[in-house]
C-alpha positions as CSV (number, residue, x, y, z in Angstrom):
1,M,99.6,74.7,156.5
2,P,100.6,73.6,152.9
3,P,97.6,73.0,150.6
4,L,98.3,69.4,150.1
5,V,97.9,67.6,153.4
6,W,99.2,63.9,153.6
7,D,97.6,61.2,155.7
8,N,100.3,59.0,154.6
9,R,102.6,58.7,151.5
10,P,101.7,55.5,149.5
11,D,104.8,53.5,148.5
12,G,105.0,51.0,145.6
13,L,102.4,52.1,143.4
14,R,102.6,50.5,140.1
15,A,102.5,52.7,137.0
16,P,99.5,54.6,138.6
17,A,96.9,56.4,136.6
18,L,95.4,59.4,138.4
19,V,91.5,59.6,137.7
20,C,89.8,62.7,138.8
21,A,86.2,64.2,139.0
22,F,84.8,67.4,140.4
23,K,81.3,68.1,141.5
24,G,79.5,71.0,140.2
25,W,79.7,72.4,136.7
26,N,81.6,69.7,135.4
27,D,79.2,66.9,136.9
28,A,75.8,66.7,135.2
29,G,73.7,64.3,136.9
30,D,76.5,63.7,139.5
31,A,77.6,61.1,136.9
32,A,81.3,61.9,136.9
33,S,81.8,61.9,140.7
34,A,79.6,58.7,141.1
35,A,81.9,57.0,138.5
36,V,85.0,57.8,140.4
37,Q,83.4,56.9,143.7
38,F,82.3,53.6,142.3
39,L,85.8,52.7,141.0
40,G,87.2,53.6,144.6
41,A,84.4,51.4,146.3
42,S,85.1,48.6,143.9
43,H,88.8,48.5,144.8
44,N,88.7,49.4,148.4
45,A,90.4,52.6,148.0
46,T,91.9,54.4,151.1
47,R,92.3,58.1,151.4
48,F,95.9,59.2,151.8
49,A,95.7,62.8,151.2
50,Q,93.5,65.9,150.8
51,I,93.8,69.5,149.6
52,D,93.1,72.0,152.4
53,P,90.2,74.2,151.1
54,E,91.0,77.4,152.9
55,D,92.6,79.0,149.9
56,F,90.5,77.5,147.1
57,Y,86.7,77.7,148.2
58,D,84.1,80.4,148.6
59,F,82.5,78.9,151.7
60,Q,79.1,80.8,151.0
61,A,78.9,79.0,147.8
62,T,80.3,75.8,149.0
63,R,79.3,75.6,152.7
64,P,80.8,73.5,155.5
65,R,78.2,71.1,156.9
66,I,77.4,70.3,160.6
67,R,76.5,66.7,161.5
68,L,75.7,64.8,164.6
69,T,77.9,61.8,165.6
70,E,76.5,59.4,168.0
71,G,73.3,61.5,168.2
72,R,75.0,64.1,170.3
73,T,78.5,65.5,169.2
74,R,78.3,68.1,166.6
75,E,81.1,67.7,164.0
76,L,82.0,70.4,161.5
77,S,82.8,69.0,157.9
78,W,84.7,71.3,155.4
79,P,84.5,71.0,151.6
80,S,87.7,69.6,150.3
81,V,89.3,67.5,147.6
82,E,90.2,64.0,148.7
83,I,92.7,61.8,147.3
84,Y,92.7,57.8,147.5
85,E,95.0,55.0,146.4
86,A,93.5,51.7,145.0
87,R,95.8,48.9,144.7
88,V,94.7,46.6,141.8
89,P,97.0,43.4,141.8
90,R,95.4,41.8,138.8
91,A,95.9,44.8,136.6
92,P,98.9,46.3,135.0
93,R,98.6,49.5,137.3
94,D,97.2,50.9,140.4
95,L,94.9,53.9,140.7
96,V,95.0,57.3,142.4
97,L,91.5,58.6,142.7
98,L,90.8,62.4,143.3
99,T,87.3,63.7,144.0
100,G,85.7,66.9,145.5
101,P,83.9,70.1,144.6
102,E,85.1,72.3,142.1
103,P,87.2,75.1,143.5
104,S,86.1,78.7,143.4
105,F,89.6,80.4,143.5
106,R,93.1,80.0,142.4
107,W,92.6,77.4,139.8
108,R,96.1,77.6,138.4
109,S,97.6,77.1,141.8
110,F,95.2,74.3,142.7
111,C,96.1,72.4,139.4
112,R,99.8,72.9,139.9
113,H,99.3,71.1,143.3
114,I,97.4,68.2,141.6
115,V,100.3,68.0,139.0
116,D,103.0,68.1,141.8
117,L,101.2,65.2,143.5
118,A,101.0,63.2,140.3
119,E,104.7,63.6,139.8
120,A,105.5,62.8,143.1
121,L,103.7,59.4,142.9
122,G,104.9,58.6,139.4
123,V,101.6,58.9,137.7
124,Q,101.9,57.9,134.0
125,L,98.4,59.2,132.9
126,V,95.8,61.8,134.2
127,V,92.3,61.1,133.3
128,T,89.4,63.5,134.2
129,C,85.8,62.5,134.0
130,G,83.0,65.0,133.4
131,A,79.3,65.0,132.3
132,L,77.5,67.8,130.4
133,L,73.9,68.4,129.6
134,A,73.0,67.8,126.0
135,D,70.0,67.3,123.7
136,V,70.2,63.5,123.9
137,P,67.5,61.1,124.6
138,H,67.7,58.9,127.9
139,S,66.8,55.7,125.9
140,R,69.9,55.7,123.7
141,P,73.5,54.6,124.7
142,V,75.3,57.2,126.6
143,A,77.6,59.2,124.1
144,I,81.2,59.6,125.5
145,T,83.2,62.3,123.9
146,G,86.7,63.2,124.8
147,L,90.3,64.3,124.0
148,A,93.7,63.2,124.9
149,S,97.1,65.1,125.0
150,D,97.9,63.7,121.9
151,E,95.8,63.4,118.7
152,T,97.1,60.0,117.9
153,L,96.3,58.6,121.3
154,T,92.7,60.1,120.8
155,E,92.3,58.1,117.8
156,R,93.7,55.0,119.0
157,L,91.5,55.1,122.2
158,G,88.3,55.3,120.2
159,L,87.3,58.6,121.6
160,Q,84.9,60.7,119.8
161,A,86.6,64.0,119.5
162,S,84.9,66.9,121.2
163,N,84.7,70.2,119.1
164,Y,83.5,72.2,122.0
165,E,84.8,75.8,122.3
166,G,83.6,78.1,125.2
167,P,83.9,78.3,128.9
168,T,85.7,75.7,130.6
169,G,85.7,74.1,134.1
170,I,88.6,73.1,136.4
171,T,89.2,70.0,134.2
172,G,90.2,72.1,131.2
173,V,92.6,74.0,133.4
174,L,93.9,70.8,134.8
175,H,94.7,69.5,131.3
176,A,96.6,72.7,130.5
177,A,98.6,72.2,133.6
178,C,99.3,68.5,132.6
179,A,100.4,69.7,129.1
180,E,102.9,72.3,130.5
181,A,104.3,69.7,132.8
182,G,104.6,67.1,130.0
183,L,102.3,64.8,131.7
184,P,100.0,62.7,129.5
185,S,96.4,63.3,130.0
186,A,92.8,62.4,128.8
187,S,89.3,63.7,129.3
188,L,86.1,61.8,129.2
189,W,82.8,63.4,129.0
190,A,79.3,61.8,129.3
191,A,76.3,63.3,127.7
192,V,73.4,63.6,130.1
193,P,69.8,64.3,129.0
194,H,69.0,68.0,130.0
195,Y,65.5,67.2,130.7
196,V,66.5,64.9,133.7
197,A,69.4,66.9,134.8
198,A,68.4,67.1,138.5
199,A,68.3,63.2,138.9
200,P,71.5,61.3,139.6
201,N,72.3,59.5,136.4
202,P,73.9,56.1,136.9
203,K,73.6,55.3,133.4
204,A,76.0,57.9,132.5
205,A,78.4,57.0,135.5
206,L,78.3,53.5,134.2
207,A,79.4,54.6,130.7
208,L,82.4,56.6,132.1
209,V,83.5,53.6,134.3
210,R,83.5,51.4,131.3
211,R,85.7,53.9,129.2
212,V,87.9,54.4,132.2
213,E,88.3,50.7,132.6
214,G,89.6,50.3,129.0
215,L,91.7,53.5,129.2
216,V,93.7,52.4,132.2
217,G,93.6,48.7,131.8
218,V,91.6,48.2,135.2
219,T,88.4,46.2,135.3
220,V,85.4,46.4,138.0
221,D,82.4,44.3,138.8
222,A,79.7,46.8,137.8
223,T,76.7,44.5,138.4
224,E,75.4,47.0,141.0
225,L,76.0,50.1,138.7
226,E,74.5,48.1,135.8
227,Q,71.3,47.5,137.8
228,A,70.9,51.0,138.9
229,A,71.5,52.2,135.4
230,A,68.6,49.9,134.1
231,D,66.3,51.1,136.9
232,Y,67.1,54.6,136.1
233,E,66.2,54.1,132.5
234,R,63.0,52.4,133.2
235,Q,61.9,55.0,135.8
236,V,62.7,57.9,133.5
237,S,60.7,56.1,130.7
238,L,57.7,55.8,133.0
239,A,57.9,59.3,133.9
240,V,58.3,60.4,130.2
241,Q,55.2,58.3,129.2
242,S,53.0,60.0,131.8
243,D,53.4,63.4,130.1
244,P,52.3,63.5,126.4
245,D,54.3,66.9,125.8
246,V,57.5,65.3,127.2
247,Q,57.0,62.2,125.5
248,A,56.7,64.0,122.1
249,F,59.9,65.9,122.9
250,V,61.9,62.8,123.6
251,E,60.7,61.2,120.4
252,R,61.9,64.0,118.5
253,L,65.3,63.6,120.1
254,E,65.3,59.9,119.3
255,R,64.6,60.8,115.7
256,A,67.3,63.3,115.5
257,A,69.7,60.8,116.8
258,E,68.7,58.4,114.2
259,E,69.1,61.0,111.4
260,E,72.5,61.8,112.4
261,D,75.6,60.2,110.9
262,E,75.7,56.6,111.6
263,P,75.9,56.2,115.3
264,V,78.8,54.2,116.8
265,D,77.8,50.8,117.9
266,P,79.5,50.0,121.2
267,R,80.7,46.6,119.7
268,D,82.6,48.5,117.2
269,L,84.6,50.4,119.8
270,P,88.0,48.9,120.8
271,S,87.8,46.4,123.7
272,G,89.4,47.3,127.0
273,D,92.3,45.1,126.2
274,V,92.9,46.7,122.9
275,I,92.7,50.2,124.4
276,A,95.1,49.3,127.2
277,R,97.6,47.9,124.7
278,E,97.3,51.0,122.5
279,F,98.1,53.3,125.5
280,Q,101.0,51.2,126.5
281,R,102.4,51.5,123.0
282,F,101.8,55.1,123.0
283,L,103.8,55.6,126.2
284,R,106.7,53.4,124.7
285,Q,106.8,55.5,121.6
286,Q,107.3,58.8,123.6
287,G,110.9,59.7,123.8
288,P,112.5,61.2,126.9
289,E,111.9,64.7,125.5
290,D,108.1,64.0,125.1
291,K,107.5,62.6,128.7
């Protein structure tokens, strides 16, 4: 069986952007996978393909699951990467969404299959979402760092460039594969407070959704996620206040954040419309040899 298994082949996707997130090392607080899942739910995305897990996963590390259907029938569910299409008529482009656990093996082959998929669908931009643990307070706006395949595009999109050096996840390998194929790509990373790493972080998921919106020119009604983010911040604040040691630690993080270089006010970042226009201009400026 070929690794890429099609349920059906979508036709007529308009200038699609491929947005990816992988559970595991790249997904602190489940923020990245939650962001992509929210985008899919908001636009009634439907699955059209998956990557067969047999060659790519250690099933002792990422185990299949048994579930009961109708209370009696036992059904086996294997870990896999699932791929969805989302038609967005009021936006300049449609979305292809990819989510699943980070693979264990054969990362280069795995990413080559994703690039092949993107090329087959006419994808114009690949965006990966990630979340990392950081010394940041939960009470401050979520910092989004990132990079793009072109430094000029990074600047135009208002991304705070990442200076990270060290081990990488599947997202780093995917960006390298996109670069080899001449496929424009961008990476967004949300900073998640390490002292609440075990809890799902809708605040970070919301920050990623907002940046993806601007990057690909697609909007969503995020009211539900905004409420979840507000509830999250309130609950974490209450938990912090109940422990004097933790509260003192968080206050130190807040002071450190204030003492750093002038923080970026979200109002000073490019609007979604501006970001979308800049990305379109970037694509137009690329000659045939650059694409």
